[in-house]
MARSE-918121 format. One line per field, with one value per residue (C-alpha): residue in one letter; y negated, x negated, z; residue number from 1. Coordinates in nm, 4 decimals, padded with zeros to 6 digits. Layout:
REM MARSE-918121
residu <- [A	...] $
yy <- [Y	...] $
xx <- [X	...] $
zz <- [Z	...] $
num <- [NUM	...] $
REM end
This chain:
REM MARSE-918121
residu <- [M	P	P	T	L	G	N	G	K	I	C	Y	I	E	I	P	A	L	D	I	R	Q	S	A	A	F	Y	Q	K	T	F	G	W	N	I	R	E	D	N	A	G	N	I	S	F	D	D	A	V	G	E	V	S	G	M	W	V	T	G	R	K	P	A	T	E	Q	G	F	L	I	S	I	M	V	N	S	I	E	T	T	V	K	K	I	I	A	N	G	G	K	I	V	Q	P	I	D	E	G	E	P	A	I	T	A	L	F	S	D	P	A	G	N	V	F	C	L	Y	Q	E	Q	T] $
yy <- [-12.9891	-12.6136	-12.3821	-12.2325	-11.9016	-11.6285	-11.2600	-11.1638	-11.4860	-11.4517	-11.6229	-11.5134	-11.4112	-11.2932	-11.3992	-11.2072	-11.4304	-11.3924	-11.7021	-11.8105	-12.1701	-12.2094	-12.0747	-12.2944	-12.6030	-12.5077	-12.4813	-12.7898	-13.0069	-12.8630	-12.8262	-13.0237	-12.7186	-12.7804	-12.5865	-12.4706	-12.3095	-12.1398	-12.1095	-11.7771	-11.9389	-11.7808	-12.0086	-12.0192	-12.2362	-12.3821	-12.4674	-12.8320	-12.8241	-12.6188	-12.3220	-12.0509	-11.9801	-11.7303	-11.6785	-11.5704	-11.2300	-11.0756	-10.7094	-10.6819	-10.6725	-10.9987	-10.9689	-11.0476	-10.9004	-10.9975	-10.7663	-10.8979	-11.2711	-11.5591	-11.8960	-12.2284	-12.5164	-12.8422	-13.1888	-13.2142	-12.9059	-13.1149	-13.2943	-12.9662	-12.7918	-13.0669	-13.0219	-12.6438	-12.6790	-12.9560	-12.7455	-12.4209	-12.2392	-12.1321	-12.1448	-11.7925	-11.8687	-12.2175	-12.4367	-12.2944	-12.5394	-12.2749	-12.2888	-12.3311	-12.4196	-12.5192	-12.2586	-12.1713	-11.9045	-11.9777	-11.7930	-11.9246	-11.9107	-11.5437	-11.4513	-11.4136	-11.4908	-11.7186	-11.8974	-12.2725	-12.3641	-12.7058	-12.7675	-12.8961	-13.2507] $
xx <- [10.4594	10.4324	10.6728	10.5777	10.3969	10.4149	10.4539	10.8221	10.9577	11.2468	11.1071	11.2857	11.6387	11.8064	12.1687	12.3952	12.5454	12.7901	12.6466	12.3041	12.3296	12.6741	12.5449	12.2335	12.4484	12.6818	12.3989	12.2197	12.5330	12.6673	12.3518	12.0835	11.8712	11.5766	11.6265	11.3226	11.3016	10.9830	10.8581	11.0416	11.3753	11.3992	11.5860	11.4751	11.5493	11.3991	11.6373	11.6871	11.4018	11.1582	11.1422	11.3287	11.3134	11.4739	11.6593	11.9939	12.0223	12.2823	12.3774	12.4308	12.7607	12.8320	12.8524	13.2249	13.2938	13.1634	12.8770	12.5249	12.5898	12.3543	12.4257	12.3436	12.2872	12.4651	12.4897	12.8670	13.0796	13.3822	13.1858	13.0321	13.3713	13.4873	13.1740	13.2213	13.5749	13.4781	13.1932	13.3841	13.3579	13.6322	13.6783	13.7465	13.7522	13.8475	13.6364	13.5945	13.4693	13.3409	13.0327	12.7435	12.8158	13.0851	13.1200	13.3221	13.2890	13.2876	13.2406	13.0302	13.1405	13.0323	13.2254	12.9275	13.0324	12.8106	12.8540	12.8301	12.6652	12.6717	12.5176	12.7585	12.6701] $
zz <- [03.5842	03.5254	03.7101	04.0449	03.9962	04.2549	04.3187	04.3254	04.1719	03.9271	03.6214	03.3031	03.2133	02.8966	02.8574	02.6178	02.3489	02.0632	01.8923	02.0192	01.8947	02.0560	02.3879	02.3742	02.3124	02.6009	02.8564	02.7277	02.7383	03.0635	03.2748	03.0925	03.0109	02.7789	02.4550	02.2550	01.9111	01.7897	01.4317	01.3907	01.4867	01.8347	02.0732	02.4367	02.7381	03.0518	03.3326	03.4302	03.6849	03.4757	03.7139	03.5200	03.1499	02.9205	02.5985	02.4578	02.2956	02.0693	02.0579	02.4337	02.6159	02.8025	03.1822	03.1997	03.5444	03.8844	03.9640	03.9526	03.9902	03.9114	04.0726	03.9090	04.1507	04.0660	04.2211	04.1699	04.1194	04.0149	03.7413	03.6250	03.6053	03.3682	03.1546	03.1441	03.0107	02.7664	02.6257	02.5682	02.9010	03.1417	03.5164	03.6434	04.0181	04.1361	04.3604	04.7120	04.9727	05.2128	05.4310	05.3688	05.0047	04.7591	04.4842	04.1756	03.9087	03.5382	03.2131	02.9259	02.5597	02.5352	02.8519	03.0917	03.4497	03.6595	03.9919	04.0457	04.3749	04.5451	04.8859	05.1512	05.2564] $
num <- [1	2	3	4	5	6	7	8	9	10	11	12	13	14	15	16	17	18	19	20	21	22	23	24	25	26	27	28	29	30	31	32	33	34	35	36	37	38	39	40	41	42	43	44	45	46	47	48	49	50	51	52	53	54	55	56	57	58	59	60	61	62	63	64	65	66	67	68	69	70	71	72	73	74	75	76	77	78	79	80	81	82	83	84	85	86	87	88	89	90	91	92	93	94	95	96	97	98	99	100	101	102	103	104	105	106	107	108	109	110	111	112	113	114	115	116	117	118	119	120	121] $
REM end
């Protein structure tokens, strides 16, 4: 199924990387993102539900401080935290079971900070 198209939708992101293949492997193993490589060797991704795509880029400073923050929705924050650590990431803010969601902050292998987001059940 193609992604939802619509005016104002966030559709594409570029994530700074120190090593593009390492970052691609991290997101594929941790979140199940679909990794694509074109004939020129450019590596891109589609998120696990096929709604957001993007690529990793070198030569840009990783977003290592909390500022603009992107959240990645997960089914189990505890399971995902284990995958993050096993695949070369770090937890930078522990799990917070606040309302209306359970969250935690992590950094990827390049140091980019993202939020994990799990709906409260």
